[in-house]
Each structure stands twice: as C-alpha cells, then as structure tokens.
C-alpha positions as CSV (number, residue, x, y, z in Angstrom):
1,X,20.5,17.7,-28.4
2,X,19.6,21.3,-27.5
3,X,16.1,20.2,-26.4
4,X,17.1,17.7,-23.8
5,X,16.7,20.2,-20.9
6,X,13.1,20.8,-22.0
7,X,12.4,17.1,-21.9
8,X,13.8,16.8,-18.4
9,X,12.0,20.0,-17.3
10,X,8.6,18.6,-18.5
11,X,8.2,16.7,-15.2
12,X,7.6,20.1,-13.5
13,X,4.1,20.4,-15.0
14,X,2.6,17.2,-13.5
15,X,4.4,18.0,-10.2
16,X,2.9,21.4,-10.0
17,X,-0.6,20.1,-10.8
18,X,-0.2,17.5,-8.0
19,X,0.9,20.2,-5.5
20,X,-2.1,22.4,-6.3
21,X,-4.7,19.6,-6.3
22,X,-3.5,17.5,-3.4
23,X,-4.8,19.7,-0.5
24,X,-8.3,19.4,-1.9
25,X,-8.3,15.6,-1.9
26,X,-9.8,13.8,1.1
27,X,-7.6,11.8,3.5
28,X,-7.8,8.0,3.5
29,X,-10.6,6.7,5.7
30,X,-8.4,3.9,7.1
31,X,-5.7,6.4,8.0
32,X,-8.2,8.7,9.7
33,X,-9.9,5.9,11.6
34,X,-6.9,3.8,12.6
35,X,-4.0,6.3,13.0
36,X,-5.8,9.5,13.8
37,X,-8.7,7.9,15.7
38,X,-11.1,10.4,14.2
39,X,-14.3,8.6,13.5
40,X,-16.3,11.6,12.2
41,X,-13.7,12.5,9.6
42,X,-13.3,8.9,8.6
43,X,-17.1,8.6,8.2
44,X,-17.1,11.8,6.0
45,X,-14.3,10.4,3.9
46,X,-16.1,7.1,3.4
47,X,-19.2,9.0,2.4
48,X,-17.2,11.0,-0.1
49,X,-15.6,7.9,-1.6
50,X,-18.6,5.6,-1.6
51,X,-21.3,8.1,-2.3
52,X,-23.7,6.8,0.3
53,X,-24.9,8.1,3.7
54,X,-24.7,4.9,5.8
55,X,-21.1,3.8,6.1
56,X,-21.3,2.1,9.5
57,X,-20.7,-1.3,7.9
58,X,-17.5,-0.1,6.3
59,X,-16.2,1.5,9.5
60,X,-17.0,-1.7,11.4
61,X,-15.2,-3.8,8.7
62,X,-12.1,-1.6,9.0
63,X,-12.1,-1.9,12.8
64,X,-12.5,-5.7,12.6
65,X,-9.7,-6.0,10.1
66,X,-7.5,-3.9,12.4
67,X,-8.3,-6.2,15.4
68,X,-7.4,-9.3,13.3
69,X,-4.1,-7.7,12.2
70,X,-3.2,-6.9,15.8
71,X,-3.7,-10.5,16.8
72,X,-1.6,-11.9,13.9
73,X,1.6,-13.5,15.1
74,X,4.8,-12.7,13.2
75,X,7.0,-15.5,12.2
76,X,10.8,-15.3,11.8
77,X,12.6,-16.8,8.8
78,X,14.0,-19.7,10.9
79,X,10.5,-20.5,12.1
80,X,9.2,-20.4,8.6
81,X,11.9,-22.8,7.4
82,X,11.3,-25.1,10.3
83,X,7.6,-25.4,9.4
84,X,7.4,-28.5,7.2
85,X,4.2,-27.4,5.4
86,X,5.8,-24.2,3.8
87,X,9.5,-25.1,3.7
88,X,9.5,-26.2,0.0
89,X,7.5,-23.2,-1.1
90,X,9.9,-20.8,0.6
91,X,12.9,-22.6,-0.8
92,X,11.4,-22.6,-4.3
93,X,10.7,-18.8,-4.1
94,X,14.2,-18.1,-2.8
95,X,15.9,-20.1,-5.6
96,X,13.7,-18.7,-8.3
97,X,14.4,-15.1,-7.2
98,X,18.1,-15.9,-6.9
99,X,18.2,-17.3,-10.4
100,X,16.2,-14.3,-11.7
101,X,18.9,-12.0,-10.4
102,X,21.7,-14.0,-11.9
103,X,20.2,-14.8,-15.3
104,X,20.7,-11.4,-16.9
105,X,17.0,-10.4,-17.3
106,X,17.7,-7.3,-15.3
107,X,20.3,-6.1,-17.7
108,X,17.9,-6.4,-20.6
C-alpha cells in the first residue's frame, strides 16, 4: 500500500520525455499545407516523412482531397432517415449501439 504513490507518479517519466522530444518533431504536412498555407514547410515535412526529394505528387493529392472535402454536402439525421437506401442500415446501427449500452458489457 505504501508504494501506490510511486505507481501513480510513474506517469511523469513518459510525460517528461514527450515534452522534451515534441519540439524536435516535424509538423504534419497536411496541417502545414491546409491550415497554415505554408507550401515550403509542408514540402520539407513530406520530404522528412517520405525520405524522397520529389513530393509534388503528394502535395497535389492532399490539395485534391481538400477540394473534394470542401464540395461534400453534409446531410442531417432526418435527411439520412428519409433516404430509403440507407434507412435500414442507420436503424440497425442505432439499435445495435443502444442494445450494447443496455446489455451490461460496459460494466464488465
């Protein structure tokens, strides 16, 4: 019983390692490209991650994916339930998750 505080204090070691190492890790290329709009840093990050000099294909792929996501239409829950093609799938998932919450597996 007297050693419990040491067990709870052991989490400090990985936390300190993370605080020391984190500033030296590169930023996410997607974040740099899409959020910061910094193409040169995104290119350097891609080069670091992939280990190759020509990363223009990857940059174009991320930009194309971003354009597709911007053009995606969001659907409300009511619209989803009104669509006949996916109605039963949605109902099945909702009932399954509801039963999972009520069956007692979470308590185990």
